[in-house]
Each structure stands twice: as structure tokens, then as C-alpha cells.
PyMOL commands that place a pseudoatom at each C-alpha (Angstrom):
pseudoatom trace, name=CA, resn=MET, resi=1, chain=A, elem=C, hetatm=0, pos=[-48.937, -12.791, 17.034]
pseudoatom trace, name=CA, resn=ILE, resi=2, chain=A, elem=C, hetatm=0, pos=[-47.053, -14.117, 13.621]
pseudoatom trace, name=CA, resn=HIS, resi=3, chain=A, elem=C, hetatm=0, pos=[-47.546, -11.660, 10.982]
pseudoatom trace, name=CA, resn=THR, resi=4, chain=A, elem=C, hetatm=0, pos=[-48.634, -14.028, 6.911]
pseudoatom trace, name=CA, resn=ILE, resi=5, chain=A, elem=C, hetatm=0, pos=[-47.117, -12.902, 4.085]
pseudoatom trace, name=CA, resn=GLU, resi=6, chain=A, elem=C, hetatm=0, pos=[-49.339, -10.646, 2.964]
pseudoatom trace, name=CA, resn=SER, resi=7, chain=A, elem=C, hetatm=0, pos=[-48.788, -7.868, 5.573]
pseudoatom trace, name=CA, resn=LEU, resi=8, chain=A, elem=C, hetatm=0, pos=[-44.989, -8.257, 5.730]
pseudoatom trace, name=CA, resn=PRO, resi=9, chain=A, elem=C, hetatm=0, pos=[-44.681, -4.263, 3.775]
pseudoatom trace, name=CA, resn=SER, resi=10, chain=A, elem=C, hetatm=0, pos=[-42.372, -5.030, 0.762]
pseudoatom trace, name=CA, resn=ASP, resi=11, chain=A, elem=C, hetatm=0, pos=[-39.791, -2.501, 1.758]
pseudoatom trace, name=CA, resn=LEU, resi=12, chain=A, elem=C, hetatm=0, pos=[-38.973, -4.981, 4.840]
pseudoatom trace, name=CA, resn=GLU, resi=13, chain=A, elem=C, hetatm=0, pos=[-39.008, -8.443, 2.277]
pseudoatom trace, name=CA, resn=LYS, resi=14, chain=A, elem=C, hetatm=0, pos=[-36.139, -5.695, 0.656]
pseudoatom trace, name=CA, resn=VAL, resi=15, chain=A, elem=C, hetatm=0, pos=[-34.565, -5.619, 4.177]
pseudoatom trace, name=CA, resn=ILE, resi=16, chain=A, elem=C, hetatm=0, pos=[-34.655, -9.248, 4.767]
pseudoatom trace, name=CA, resn=TYR, resi=17, chain=A, elem=C, hetatm=0, pos=[-33.452, -10.216, 1.227]
pseudoatom trace, name=CA, resn=ASN, resi=18, chain=A, elem=C, hetatm=0, pos=[-30.572, -7.360, 1.236]
pseudoatom trace, name=CA, resn=LYS, resi=19, chain=A, elem=C, hetatm=0, pos=[-28.024, -9.468, 1.349]
pseudoatom trace, name=CA, resn=ARG, resi=20, chain=A, elem=C, hetatm=0, pos=[-25.063, -7.366, 2.839]
pseudoatom trace, name=CA, resn=GLU, resi=21, chain=A, elem=C, hetatm=0, pos=[-25.526, -5.796, 6.131]
pseudoatom trace, name=CA, resn=LYS, resi=22, chain=A, elem=C, hetatm=0, pos=[-25.389, -2.074, 6.409]
pseudoatom trace, name=CA, resn=ARG, resi=23, chain=A, elem=C, hetatm=0, pos=[-25.174, 1.116, 8.664]
pseudoatom trace, name=CA, resn=ASN, resi=24, chain=A, elem=C, hetatm=0, pos=[-29.129, 0.503, 8.975]
pseudoatom trace, name=CA, resn=ILE, resi=25, chain=A, elem=C, hetatm=0, pos=[-29.656, -3.368, 8.544]
pseudoatom trace, name=CA, resn=GLU, resi=26, chain=A, elem=C, hetatm=0, pos=[-27.841, -6.534, 10.827]
pseudoatom trace, name=CA, resn=TYR, resi=27, chain=A, elem=C, hetatm=0, pos=[-28.702, -9.555, 10.293]
pseudoatom trace, name=CA, resn=LYS, resi=28, chain=A, elem=C, hetatm=0, pos=[-28.845, -12.921, 12.873]
pseudoatom trace, name=CA, resn=ASP, resi=29, chain=A, elem=C, hetatm=0, pos=[-28.623, -16.260, 12.622]
pseudoatom trace, name=CA, resn=SER, resi=30, chain=A, elem=C, hetatm=0, pos=[-31.467, -18.212, 14.624]
pseudoatom trace, name=CA, resn=MET, resi=31, chain=A, elem=C, hetatm=0, pos=[-31.379, -17.269, 18.244]
pseudoatom trace, name=CA, resn=SER, resi=32, chain=A, elem=C, hetatm=0, pos=[-33.428, -17.143, 21.296]
pseudoatom trace, name=CA, resn=TRP, resi=33, chain=A, elem=C, hetatm=0, pos=[-34.092, -13.604, 23.478]
pseudoatom trace, name=CA, resn=LYS, resi=34, chain=A, elem=C, hetatm=0, pos=[-33.930, -15.528, 27.007]
pseudoatom trace, name=CA, resn=ASP, resi=35, chain=A, elem=C, hetatm=0, pos=[-30.023, -16.188, 26.077]
pseudoatom trace, name=CA, resn=LYS, resi=36, chain=A, elem=C, hetatm=0, pos=[-28.332, -13.694, 28.169]
pseudoatom trace, name=CA, resn=ASN, resi=37, chain=A, elem=C, hetatm=0, pos=[-25.328, -12.930, 25.607]
pseudoatom trace, name=CA, resn=VAL, resi=38, chain=A, elem=C, hetatm=0, pos=[-27.828, -12.190, 23.173]
pseudoatom trace, name=CA, resn=GLN, resi=39, chain=A, elem=C, hetatm=0, pos=[-29.630, -9.782, 24.889]
pseudoatom trace, name=CA, resn=ILE, resi=40, chain=A, elem=C, hetatm=0, pos=[-26.544, -8.020, 25.674]
pseudoatom trace, name=CA, resn=ARG, resi=41, chain=A, elem=C, hetatm=0, pos=[-25.218, -8.122, 21.853]
pseudoatom trace, name=CA, resn=VAL, resi=42, chain=A, elem=C, hetatm=0, pos=[-28.192, -6.935, 20.700]
pseudoatom trace, name=CA, resn=THR, resi=43, chain=A, elem=C, hetatm=0, pos=[-28.440, -3.703, 22.866]
pseudoatom trace, name=CA, resn=ARG, resi=44, chain=A, elem=C, hetatm=0, pos=[-25.280, -3.116, 21.730]
pseudoatom trace, name=CA, resn=SER, resi=45, chain=A, elem=C, hetatm=0, pos=[-26.974, -2.718, 17.991]
pseudoatom trace, name=CA, resn=ILE, resi=46, chain=A, elem=C, hetatm=0, pos=[-30.558, -1.140, 19.407]
pseudoatom trace, name=CA, resn=LEU, resi=47, chain=A, elem=C, hetatm=0, pos=[-27.876, 2.033, 21.021]
pseudoatom trace, name=CA, resn=GLY, resi=48, chain=A, elem=C, hetatm=0, pos=[-26.080, 2.036, 18.246]
pseudoatom trace, name=CA, resn=MET, resi=49, chain=A, elem=C, hetatm=0, pos=[-29.167, 1.965, 15.125]
pseudoatom trace, name=CA, resn=ALA, resi=50, chain=A, elem=C, hetatm=0, pos=[-30.851, 4.870, 17.442]
pseudoatom trace, name=CA, resn=ASN, resi=51, chain=A, elem=C, hetatm=0, pos=[-28.023, 6.654, 17.473]
pseudoatom trace, name=CA, resn=LEU, resi=52, chain=A, elem=C, hetatm=0, pos=[-28.936, 6.758, 13.576]
pseudoatom trace, name=CA, resn=PRO, resi=53, chain=A, elem=C, hetatm=0, pos=[-30.498, 9.507, 11.321]
pseudoatom trace, name=CA, resn=SER, resi=54, chain=A, elem=C, hetatm=0, pos=[-33.105, 7.312, 11.150]
pseudoatom trace, name=CA, resn=GLY, resi=55, chain=A, elem=C, hetatm=0, pos=[-32.001, 3.870, 13.078]
pseudoatom trace, name=CA, resn=GLY, resi=56, chain=A, elem=C, hetatm=0, pos=[-32.416, 0.683, 11.423]
pseudoatom trace, name=CA, resn=TYR, resi=57, chain=A, elem=C, hetatm=0, pos=[-33.143, -2.887, 11.606]
pseudoatom trace, name=CA, resn=ILE, resi=58, chain=A, elem=C, hetatm=0, pos=[-31.865, -6.048, 13.726]
pseudoatom trace, name=CA, resn=VAL, resi=59, chain=A, elem=C, hetatm=0, pos=[-33.388, -9.348, 11.843]
pseudoatom trace, name=CA, resn=PHE, resi=60, chain=A, elem=C, hetatm=0, pos=[-33.466, -12.567, 13.192]
pseudoatom trace, name=CA, resn=GLY, resi=61, chain=A, elem=C, hetatm=0, pos=[-32.853, -15.593, 10.768]
pseudoatom trace, name=CA, resn=VAL, resi=62, chain=A, elem=C, hetatm=0, pos=[-30.731, -14.765, 8.246]
pseudoatom trace, name=CA, resn=ARG, resi=63, chain=A, elem=C, hetatm=0, pos=[-27.464, -16.841, 7.727]
pseudoatom trace, name=CA, resn=GLN, resi=64, chain=A, elem=C, hetatm=0, pos=[-24.505, -15.540, 6.423]
pseudoatom trace, name=CA, resn=SER, resi=65, chain=A, elem=C, hetatm=0, pos=[-22.573, -17.843, 4.009]
pseudoatom trace, name=CA, resn=GLY, resi=66, chain=A, elem=C, hetatm=0, pos=[-19.451, -16.220, 2.931]
pseudoatom trace, name=CA, resn=ASN, resi=67, chain=A, elem=C, hetatm=0, pos=[-19.545, -13.013, 1.605]
pseudoatom trace, name=CA, resn=GLU, resi=68, chain=A, elem=C, hetatm=0, pos=[-23.499, -13.031, 1.820]
pseudoatom trace, name=CA, resn=PHE, resi=69, chain=A, elem=C, hetatm=0, pos=[-26.531, -12.648, 4.142]
pseudoatom trace, name=CA, resn=VAL, resi=70, chain=A, elem=C, hetatm=0, pos=[-29.200, -15.560, 3.300]
pseudoatom trace, name=CA, resn=PRO, resi=71, chain=A, elem=C, hetatm=0, pos=[-32.725, -15.444, 4.628]
pseudoatom trace, name=CA, resn=SER, resi=72, chain=A, elem=C, hetatm=0, pos=[-33.123, -19.141, 6.285]
pseudoatom trace, name=CA, resn=GLY, resi=73, chain=A, elem=C, hetatm=0, pos=[-35.728, -18.056, 9.076]
pseudoatom trace, name=CA, resn=MET, resi=74, chain=A, elem=C, hetatm=0, pos=[-36.325, -19.042, 12.837]
pseudoatom trace, name=CA, resn=ASP, resi=75, chain=A, elem=C, hetatm=0, pos=[-36.648, -21.420, 15.344]
pseudoatom trace, name=CA, resn=LEU, resi=76, chain=A, elem=C, hetatm=0, pos=[-40.873, -21.282, 16.223]
pseudoatom trace, name=CA, resn=GLU, resi=77, chain=A, elem=C, hetatm=0, pos=[-39.601, -21.555, 20.298]
pseudoatom trace, name=CA, resn=TYR, resi=78, chain=A, elem=C, hetatm=0, pos=[-37.069, -19.352, 19.277]
pseudoatom trace, name=CA, resn=SER, resi=79, chain=A, elem=C, hetatm=0, pos=[-38.533, -16.269, 17.709]
pseudoatom trace, name=CA, resn=GLU, resi=80, chain=A, elem=C, hetatm=0, pos=[-41.708, -16.737, 20.529]
pseudoatom trace, name=CA, resn=SER, resi=81, chain=A, elem=C, hetatm=0, pos=[-38.948, -15.434, 22.654]
pseudoatom trace, name=CA, resn=PHE, resi=82, chain=A, elem=C, hetatm=0, pos=[-38.434, -12.535, 21.233]
pseudoatom trace, name=CA, resn=THR, resi=83, chain=A, elem=C, hetatm=0, pos=[-41.993, -9.801, 22.734]
pseudoatom trace, name=CA, resn=GLN, resi=84, chain=A, elem=C, hetatm=0, pos=[-42.444, -6.715, 22.568]
pseudoatom trace, name=CA, resn=ASP, resi=85, chain=A, elem=C, hetatm=0, pos=[-42.312, -6.333, 27.040]
pseudoatom trace, name=CA, resn=ASN, resi=86, chain=A, elem=C, hetatm=0, pos=[-39.233, -8.886, 27.192]
pseudoatom trace, name=CA, resn=VAL, resi=87, chain=A, elem=C, hetatm=0, pos=[-37.218, -6.653, 24.398]
pseudoatom trace, name=CA, resn=ASP, resi=88, chain=A, elem=C, hetatm=0, pos=[-38.300, -2.838, 25.563]
pseudoatom trace, name=CA, resn=ASP, resi=89, chain=A, elem=C, hetatm=0, pos=[-37.446, -4.554, 29.360]
pseudoatom trace, name=CA, resn=PHE, resi=90, chain=A, elem=C, hetatm=0, pos=[-33.992, -5.276, 28.911]
pseudoatom trace, name=CA, resn=VAL, resi=91, chain=A, elem=C, hetatm=0, pos=[-32.637, -2.827, 26.660]
pseudoatom trace, name=CA, resn=ARG, resi=92, chain=A, elem=C, hetatm=0, pos=[-34.358, 0.091, 29.150]
pseudoatom trace, name=CA, resn=ASN, resi=93, chain=A, elem=C, hetatm=0, pos=[-31.626, -0.938, 31.599]
pseudoatom trace, name=CA, resn=TYR, resi=94, chain=A, elem=C, hetatm=0, pos=[-29.642, 0.532, 29.117]
pseudoatom trace, name=CA, resn=ALA, resi=95, chain=A, elem=C, hetatm=0, pos=[-30.408, 3.050, 26.976]
pseudoatom trace, name=CA, resn=GLU, resi=96, chain=A, elem=C, hetatm=0, pos=[-30.479, 6.886, 28.162]
pseudoatom trace, name=CA, resn=PRO, resi=97, chain=A, elem=C, hetatm=0, pos=[-32.430, 8.396, 26.928]
pseudoatom trace, name=CA, resn=PHE, resi=98, chain=A, elem=C, hetatm=0, pos=[-34.901, 5.542, 26.326]
pseudoatom trace, name=CA, resn=VAL, resi=99, chain=A, elem=C, hetatm=0, pos=[-35.238, 4.308, 22.865]
pseudoatom trace, name=CA, resn=GLU, resi=100, chain=A, elem=C, hetatm=0, pos=[-38.122, 3.402, 21.155]
pseudoatom trace, name=CA, resn=VAL, resi=101, chain=A, elem=C, hetatm=0, pos=[-37.992, -0.240, 19.418]
pseudoatom trace, name=CA, resn=SER, resi=102, chain=A, elem=C, hetatm=0, pos=[-40.840, -2.428, 17.828]
pseudoatom trace, name=CA, resn=VAL, resi=103, chain=A, elem=C, hetatm=0, pos=[-40.117, -5.806, 17.834]
pseudoatom trace, name=CA, resn=THR, resi=104, chain=A, elem=C, hetatm=0, pos=[-41.967, -7.822, 15.392]
pseudoatom trace, name=CA, resn=ARG, resi=105, chain=A, elem=C, hetatm=0, pos=[-42.592, -11.088, 14.179]
pseudoatom trace, name=CA, resn=TYR, resi=106, chain=A, elem=C, hetatm=0, pos=[-43.650, -12.491, 10.155]
pseudoatom trace, name=CA, resn=LEU, resi=107, chain=A, elem=C, hetatm=0, pos=[-44.472, -15.269, 8.987]
pseudoatom trace, name=CA, resn=HIS, resi=108, chain=A, elem=C, hetatm=0, pos=[-42.581, -15.419, 5.232]
pseudoatom trace, name=CA, resn=LYS, resi=109, chain=A, elem=C, hetatm=0, pos=[-42.359, -18.555, 2.428]
pseudoatom trace, name=CA, resn=GLU, resi=110, chain=A, elem=C, hetatm=0, pos=[-43.257, -20.916, 4.903]
pseudoatom trace, name=CA, resn=LYS, resi=111, chain=A, elem=C, hetatm=0, pos=[-40.396, -19.697, 7.043]
pseudoatom trace, name=CA, resn=ILE, resi=112, chain=A, elem=C, hetatm=0, pos=[-40.298, -17.567, 10.458]
pseudoatom trace, name=CA, resn=TYR, resi=113, chain=A, elem=C, hetatm=0, pos=[-38.162, -13.923, 11.219]
pseudoatom trace, name=CA, resn=VAL, resi=114, chain=A, elem=C, hetatm=0, pos=[-38.225, -11.512, 13.569]
pseudoatom trace, name=CA, resn=ILE, resi=115, chain=A, elem=C, hetatm=0, pos=[-37.312, -7.549, 12.975]
pseudoatom trace, name=CA, resn=ILE, resi=116, chain=A, elem=C, hetatm=0, pos=[-36.519, -5.333, 15.710]
pseudoatom trace, name=CA, resn=GLN, resi=117, chain=A, elem=C, hetatm=0, pos=[-36.789, -1.907, 14.522]
pseudoatom trace, name=CA, resn=VAL, resi=118, chain=A, elem=C, hetatm=0, pos=[-35.431, 1.388, 15.940]
pseudoatom trace, name=CA, resn=ASN, resi=119, chain=A, elem=C, hetatm=0, pos=[-36.079, 4.494, 16.137]
pseudoatom trace, name=CA, resn=GLY, resi=120, chain=A, elem=C, hetatm=0, pos=[-33.649, 6.883, 15.881]
pseudoatom trace, name=CA, resn=PHE, resi=121, chain=A, elem=C, hetatm=0, pos=[-33.459, 9.030, 19.193]
pseudoatom trace, name=CA, resn=GLU, resi=122, chain=A, elem=C, hetatm=0, pos=[-35.488, 12.065, 19.407]
pseudoatom trace, name=CA, resn=GLU, resi=123, chain=A, elem=C, hetatm=0, pos=[-33.617, 14.810, 21.054]
pseudoatom trace, name=CA, resn=LEU, resi=124, chain=A, elem=C, hetatm=0, pos=[-30.967, 13.196, 22.690]
pseudoatom trace, name=CA, resn=PRO, resi=125, chain=A, elem=C, hetatm=0, pos=[-28.081, 10.597, 21.451]
pseudoatom trace, name=CA, resn=VAL, resi=126, chain=A, elem=C, hetatm=0, pos=[-28.273, 7.538, 22.919]
pseudoatom trace, name=CA, resn=ILE, resi=127, chain=A, elem=C, hetatm=0, pos=[-25.617, 6.928, 25.775]
pseudoatom trace, name=CA, resn=CYS, resi=128, chain=A, elem=C, hetatm=0, pos=[-25.560, 3.300, 27.577]
pseudoatom trace, name=CA, resn=LYS, resi=129, chain=A, elem=C, hetatm=0, pos=[-26.321, 4.290, 31.339]
pseudoatom trace, name=CA, resn=LYS, resi=130, chain=A, elem=C, hetatm=0, pos=[-24.226, 0.790, 32.983]
pseudoatom trace, name=CA, resn=ASP, resi=131, chain=A, elem=C, hetatm=0, pos=[-21.633, -2.158, 32.445]
pseudoatom trace, name=CA, resn=ALA, resi=132, chain=A, elem=C, hetatm=0, pos=[-23.045, -5.412, 30.804]
pseudoatom trace, name=CA, resn=LYS, resi=133, chain=A, elem=C, hetatm=0, pos=[-20.740, -8.648, 30.481]
pseudoatom trace, name=CA, resn=LEU, resi=134, chain=A, elem=C, hetatm=0, pos=[-20.796, -11.118, 28.355]
pseudoatom trace, name=CA, resn=ARG, resi=135, chain=A, elem=C, hetatm=0, pos=[-20.622, -14.986, 29.859]
pseudoatom trace, name=CA, resn=ASP, resi=136, chain=A, elem=C, hetatm=0, pos=[-16.715, -14.910, 29.064]
pseudoatom trace, name=CA, resn=GLY, resi=137, chain=A, elem=C, hetatm=0, pos=[-16.343, -11.862, 31.932]
pseudoatom trace, name=CA, resn=SER, resi=138, chain=A, elem=C, hetatm=0, pos=[-16.094, -9.497, 29.062]
pseudoatom trace, name=CA, resn=VAL, resi=139, chain=A, elem=C, hetatm=0, pos=[-17.224, -6.333, 29.153]
pseudoatom trace, name=CA, resn=TYR, resi=140, chain=A, elem=C, hetatm=0, pos=[-19.557, -5.843, 26.052]
pseudoatom trace, name=CA, resn=LEU, resi=141, chain=A, elem=C, hetatm=0, pos=[-21.543, -2.709, 27.000]
pseudoatom trace, name=CA, resn=ARG, resi=142, chain=A, elem=C, hetatm=0, pos=[-19.878, -0.292, 28.532]
pseudoatom trace, name=CA, resn=GLN, resi=143, chain=A, elem=C, hetatm=0, pos=[-21.114, 2.879, 30.871]
pseudoatom trace, name=CA, resn=GLY, resi=144, chain=A, elem=C, hetatm=0, pos=[-20.773, 6.490, 29.810]
pseudoatom trace, name=CA, resn=SER, resi=145, chain=A, elem=C, hetatm=0, pos=[-20.269, 4.959, 26.415]
pseudoatom trace, name=CA, resn=ILE, resi=146, chain=A, elem=C, hetatm=0, pos=[-21.936, 6.372, 22.989]
pseudoatom trace, name=CA, resn=TYR, resi=147, chain=A, elem=C, hetatm=0, pos=[-22.180, 3.644, 21.313]
pseudoatom trace, name=CA, resn=VAL, resi=148, chain=A, elem=C, hetatm=0, pos=[-22.376, 4.218, 17.135]
pseudoatom trace, name=CA, resn=ARG, resi=149, chain=A, elem=C, hetatm=0, pos=[-22.995, 1.966, 13.784]
pseudoatom trace, name=CA, resn=SER, resi=150, chain=A, elem=C, hetatm=0, pos=[-19.054, 2.252, 11.890]
pseudoatom trace, name=CA, resn=ARG, resi=151, chain=A, elem=C, hetatm=0, pos=[-18.654, 3.599, 8.532]
pseudoatom trace, name=CA, resn=SER, resi=152, chain=A, elem=C, hetatm=0, pos=[-15.330, 2.110, 7.884]
pseudoatom trace, name=CA, resn=LYS, resi=153, chain=A, elem=C, hetatm=0, pos=[-16.892, -1.414, 9.105]
pseudoatom trace, name=CA, resn=VAL, resi=154, chain=A, elem=C, hetatm=0, pos=[-19.721, -2.523, 9.837]
pseudoatom trace, name=CA, resn=GLU, resi=155, chain=A, elem=C, hetatm=0, pos=[-20.187, -2.756, 13.039]
pseudoatom trace, name=CA, resn=THR, resi=156, chain=A, elem=C, hetatm=0, pos=[-21.439, -1.568, 16.201]
pseudoatom trace, name=CA, resn=ALA, resi=157, chain=A, elem=C, hetatm=0, pos=[-18.556, 0.537, 18.115]
pseudoatom trace, name=CA, resn=GLU, resi=158, chain=A, elem=C, hetatm=0, pos=[-17.854, 2.558, 20.479]
pseudoatom trace, name=CA, resn=VAL, resi=159, chain=A, elem=C, hetatm=0, pos=[-17.622, 6.746, 19.256]
pseudoatom trace, name=CA, resn=GLN, resi=160, chain=A, elem=C, hetatm=0, pos=[-14.006, 6.198, 18.350]
pseudoatom trace, name=CA, resn=THR, resi=161, chain=A, elem=C, hetatm=0, pos=[-13.393, 9.523, 15.934]
pseudoatom trace, name=CA, resn=GLN, resi=162, chain=A, elem=C, hetatm=0, pos=[-14.483, 13.410, 16.019]
pseudoatom trace, name=CA, resn=THR, resi=163, chain=A, elem=C, hetatm=0, pos=[-16.043, 12.913, 12.626]
pseudoatom trace, name=CA, resn=GLU, resi=164, chain=A, elem=C, hetatm=0, pos=[-18.451, 9.932, 14.240]
pseudoatom trace, name=CA, resn=MET, resi=165, chain=A, elem=C, hetatm=0, pos=[-18.690, 12.241, 17.224]
pseudoatom trace, name=CA, resn=ARG, resi=166, chain=A, elem=C, hetatm=0, pos=[-19.054, 15.166, 14.865]
pseudoatom trace, name=CA, resn=GLU, resi=167, chain=A, elem=C, hetatm=0, pos=[-22.352, 13.463, 13.084]
pseudoatom trace, name=CA, resn=ILE, resi=168, chain=A, elem=C, hetatm=0, pos=[-24.224, 12.370, 16.275]
pseudoatom trace, name=CA, resn=ILE, resi=169, chain=A, elem=C, hetatm=0, pos=[-23.919, 15.958, 17.207]
pseudoatom trace, name=CA, resn=GLU, resi=170, chain=A, elem=C, hetatm=0, pos=[-25.155, 17.443, 13.645]
pseudoatom trace, name=CA, resn=GLN, resi=171, chain=A, elem=C, hetatm=0, pos=[-28.110, 15.488, 14.144]
pseudoatom trace, name=CA, resn=ALA, resi=172, chain=A, elem=C, hetatm=0, pos=[-29.439, 16.675, 17.637]
pseudoatom trace, name=CA, resn=VAL, resi=173, chain=A, elem=C, hetatm=0, pos=[-28.527, 19.957, 16.567]
pseudoatom trace, name=CA, resn=ASP, resi=174, chain=A, elem=C, hetatm=0, pos=[-31.011, 19.320, 13.160]
pseudoatom trace, name=CA, resn=LYS, resi=175, chain=A, elem=C, hetatm=0, pos=[-33.426, 17.856, 15.265]
pseudoatom trace, name=CA, resn=SER, resi=176, chain=A, elem=C, hetatm=0, pos=[-33.410, 20.341, 17.971]
pseudoatom trace, name=CA, resn=LEU, resi=177, chain=A, elem=C, hetatm=0, pos=[-33.935, 22.883, 15.149]
pseudoatom trace, name=CA, resn=ILE, resi=178, chain=A, elem=C, hetatm=0, pos=[-36.768, 21.273, 13.252]
pseudoatom trace, name=CA, resn=ARG, resi=179, chain=A, elem=C, hetatm=0, pos=[-38.625, 21.296, 17.540]
pseudoatom trace, name=CA, resn=PHE, resi=180, chain=A, elem=C, hetatm=0, pos=[-38.226, 24.469, 17.115]
pseudoatom trace, name=CA, resn=ILE, resi=181, chain=A, elem=C, hetatm=0, pos=[-39.715, 25.382, 13.994]
pseudoatom trace, name=CA, resn=ASP, resi=182, chain=A, elem=C, hetatm=0, pos=[-42.853, 23.080, 14.741]
pseudoatom trace, name=CA, resn=ARG, resi=183, chain=A, elem=C, hetatm=0, pos=[-42.843, 25.042, 17.881]
pseudoatom trace, name=CA, resn=MET, resi=184, chain=A, elem=C, hetatm=0, pos=[-43.153, 28.660, 15.391]
pseudoatom trace, name=CA, resn=GLY, resi=185, chain=A, elem=C, hetatm=0, pos=[-45.986, 27.250, 13.280]
pseudoatom trace, name=CA, resn=ARG, resi=186, chain=A, elem=C, hetatm=0, pos=[-47.826, 26.000, 16.304]
pseudoatom trace, name=CA, resn=ALA, resi=187, chain=A, elem=C, hetatm=0, pos=[-47.902, 29.119, 18.371]
pseudoatom trace, name=CA, resn=GLY, resi=188, chain=A, elem=C, hetatm=0, pos=[-48.324, 31.586, 15.315]
pseudoatom trace, name=CA, resn=ILE, resi=189, chain=A, elem=C, hetatm=0, pos=[-44.821, 33.480, 15.120]
pseudoatom trace, name=CA, resn=LEU, resi=190, chain=A, elem=C, hetatm=0, pos=[-44.356, 31.757, 11.899]
pseudoatom trace, name=CA, resn=SER, resi=191, chain=A, elem=C, hetatm=0, pos=[-47.193, 33.534, 10.593]
pseudoatom trace, name=CA, resn=LEU, resi=192, chain=A, elem=C, hetatm=0, pos=[-46.414, 36.935, 11.909]
pseudoatom trace, name=CA, resn=ILE, resi=193, chain=A, elem=C, hetatm=0, pos=[-43.087, 36.790, 10.465]
pseudoatom trace, name=CA, resn=SER, resi=194, chain=A, elem=C, hetatm=0, pos=[-44.543, 35.277, 7.209]
pseudoatom trace, name=CA, resn=ALA, resi=195, chain=A, elem=C, hetatm=0, pos=[-46.739, 38.263, 7.502]
pseudoatom trace, name=CA, resn=GLU, resi=196, chain=A, elem=C, hetatm=0, pos=[-44.166, 41.677, 8.331]
pseudoatom trace, name=CA, resn=PRO, resi=197, chain=A, elem=C, hetatm=0, pos=[-43.311, 43.536, 5.099]
pseudoatom trace, name=CA, resn=SER, resi=198, chain=A, elem=C, hetatm=0, pos=[-40.045, 42.648, 3.821]
pseudoatom trace, name=CA, resn=SER, resi=199, chain=A, elem=C, hetatm=0, pos=[-37.460, 45.574, 3.940]
pseudoatom trace, name=CA, resn=GLU, resi=200, chain=A, elem=C, hetatm=0, pos=[-38.217, 46.121, -0.272]
pseudoatom trace, name=CA, resn=ASP, resi=201, chain=A, elem=C, hetatm=0, pos=[-41.319, 46.176, 0.140]
pseudoatom trace, name=CA, resn=LYS, resi=202, chain=A, elem=C, hetatm=0, pos=[-41.705, 49.091, 3.276]
pseudoatom trace, name=CA, resn=PHE, resi=203, chain=A, elem=C, hetatm=0, pos=[-38.995, 51.301, 1.458]
pseudoatom trace, name=CA, resn=ASP, resi=204, chain=A, elem=C, hetatm=0, pos=[-41.253, 51.419, -1.767]
pseudoatom trace, name=CA, resn=GLU, resi=205, chain=A, elem=C, hetatm=0, pos=[-44.373, 52.075, 0.444]
pseudoatom trace, name=CA, resn=GLN, resi=206, chain=A, elem=C, hetatm=0, pos=[-42.182, 55.067, 1.937]
pseudoatom trace, name=CA, resn=LEU, resi=207, chain=A, elem=C, hetatm=0, pos=[-40.853, 55.720, -1.669]
pseudoatom trace, name=CA, resn=GLU, resi=208, chain=A, elem=C, hetatm=0, pos=[-44.743, 56.260, -2.979]
pseudoatom trace, name=CA, resn=GLU, resi=209, chain=A, elem=C, hetatm=0, pos=[-45.729, 58.306, 0.040]
pseudoatom trace, name=CA, resn=MET, resi=210, chain=A, elem=C, hetatm=0, pos=[-42.662, 60.669, -1.181]
pseudoatom trace, name=CA, resn=ILE, resi=211, chain=A, elem=C, hetatm=0, pos=[-44.530, 60.791, -4.707]
for i in range(1, 211): cmd.bond("trace and resi %d" % i, "trace and resi %d" % (i + 1))
show_as sticks, trace
zoom trace
């Protein structure tokens, strides 16, 4: 299904017209998902964005012109090659744990765009679970690697520094803490803790009893 201009959210319009790539935004020209090189290259970007705190977007139909990226739209046949099932099935072979993505085609100002929205990992960082080679024989996805979107250069690469690894570990710890607090709340433990008198309140009560 191709969404009409009315259904294109304003935040996604800003993503399409951002003009520059960011850690959480990557642009691709018009291309077909049936191309194995495209599948492998995009999957690497998905693995990298999944290790960002809030994931990111891969936008197809935006070409590079000098130092900027210009919305140009996609070939209709190429856009139709991108389906939720096709992308999920391929990415599932390489991502551990599985990465949640949303694949949507949009018709905006008479141009077609495909946007893959990548969710950040829920609990554990995403690891590549097997190798994948491009047509030239080079290994583009490496088993056991953790991919990130670099801060120094806007690209997807294997973790190279302790700073990048620390950032991912801190994300995992923060998300685990949020889940823990949520479980305590659902179990009613937080209400019991908040209902427990503080040390100062207990002291004041004891003092009143002595007077």
C-alpha cells in the first residue's frame, strides 16, 4: 500500500528533507531490494541503527548532490520490491536478537519514497550472527560483530573503541533498570516502599511518644 501525502507524518517529512545524513538518518538512491548487495548493505545499516538509543530511519529515494541529499523519489518497480516480509525475512538471518523494523512506502509530492524505521534494541545489543559477502567476495557482515553508527563519521561500522562499547553497555543497563522499575510498579512494590515512613518521620513519631 502506498500512503498518500495526507498520511505522511510531519516528522517523516522532516526526515526526507533533512539534506544531511545523521547517526539516525541514512539516505539511499532509488534501488531494488531484489539486489543481494542492497539487502546486505541495508541490513548492516539496520544492525547499526538498532544499537542506537532510539533507532533510526533509512530513506530510499534521496540522492546525493555534492554535500547535500536531494529528494528525487524512487522507481515504482523498485519501490514495490520492498515489503515488510521481505525485509524481515532477510534481516532475521543476521540479527541476534531480532530487530523490529517498519517498512512503509509513501507517495509525497508525486514522488515515491520507501522508509525503513528501525527500533532500538529492547534488552540486549544486536549482534551479527553470520557472515555475508558482497558480489565481489568481500565480507560486509561479520559473524559476532556489533555494528554502530559512528560519531566521528556518519557511517555504519563495527565497534572499534571503548567509548562506542561503553555507550551500548550503558544503553542496555538503562533499559534494564527501566524494565525493573516497571515490574516493581506492576507488582505493587513501589507503592509499599513509598508508603513506608522515612527515617525522619519515624524519629518524629518516637519523639512525640516520649514527650
